[in-house]
C-alpha positions in Angstrom: 0.0 0.0 0.0 1.8 3.1 -1.2 -0.2 6.3 -1.1 2.2 7.9 -3.6 0.8 5.7 -6.3 -2.7 7.0 -6.0 -3.4 9.1 -9.0 -7.0 8.2 -9.9 -10.4 7.2 -8.5 -9.6 3.6 -9.4 -6.3 3.8 -7.5 -8.1 5.1 -4.5 -10.7 2.3 -4.6 -7.9 -0.3 -4.8 -6.1 1.4 -1.9 -9.2 1.2 0.3 -9.6 -2.4 -0.7 -6.0 -3.1 0.2 -6.6 -1.4 3.6 -9.6 -3.7 4.3 -7.6 -6.8 3.3 -4.7 -5.7 5.5 -6.9 -5.2 8.5 -8.4 -8.7 8.0 -5.2 -10.5 7.4 -2.8 -8.5 9.7 -5.0 -7.1 12.5 -2.0 -7.3 14.9 -0.3 -4.5 12.9 -3.2 -2.1 13.4 -3.4 0.1 16.4 -7.0 1.3 15.6 -9.0 -1.9 14.8 -12.5 -0.6 15.3 -14.4 2.2 13.7 -14.4 4.5 16.8 -10.7 4.3 17.2 -10.0 4.6 13.5 -12.2 7.8 13.2 -10.7 9.3 16.3 -7.2 8.7 14.9 -8.2 10.1 11.5 -9.5 13.3 13.2 -6.3 13.7 15.4 -3.9 12.9 12.6 -5.6 15.4 10.2 -5.2 18.0 12.9 -1.5 17.3 13.1 -0.8 16.3 9.4 1.4 19.3 8.6 3.9 18.0 11.1 4.0 14.6 9.3 4.8 16.3 6.0 7.4 18.7 7.5 9.1 15.9 9.5 9.4 13.7 6.3 10.6 16.6 4.2 7.5 16.4 2.0 5.5 19.4 0.7 2.5 20.2 2.9 -0.6 19.8 0.8 -2.3 23.1 0.1 -5.2 22.3 -2.2 -6.9 19.4 -0.5 -10.6 19.1 -1.4 -11.9 18.6 2.1 -15.5 18.7 1.0 -15.1 15.6 -1.3 -13.3 13.7 1.4 -16.2 14.6 3.8 -18.8 13.5 1.2 -17.1 10.1 0.9 -17.1 9.6 4.7 -20.7 10.7 5.1 -22.0 8.6 2.2 -20.3 5.5 3.6 -22.5 5.8 6.7 -25.5 4.6 4.7 -24.3 3.2 1.3 -25.2 -0.5 0.8 
């Protein structure tokens, strides 16, 4: 799972599928195994994400479309 390879919707879909598979096959490598813990970590990491990019000598993202990301998270609450 390499996020640097995500360049399209299809790449993102495959990435999410790979995350699901990794959780199922390697749960011992996941700190946040349930939805509550995962969403909490997502919120906290997003709040601190600039530090991740700075500490890894990567450019800090400037044009993130937060609304689309929020739409994806909201839709997944009810999508069958």
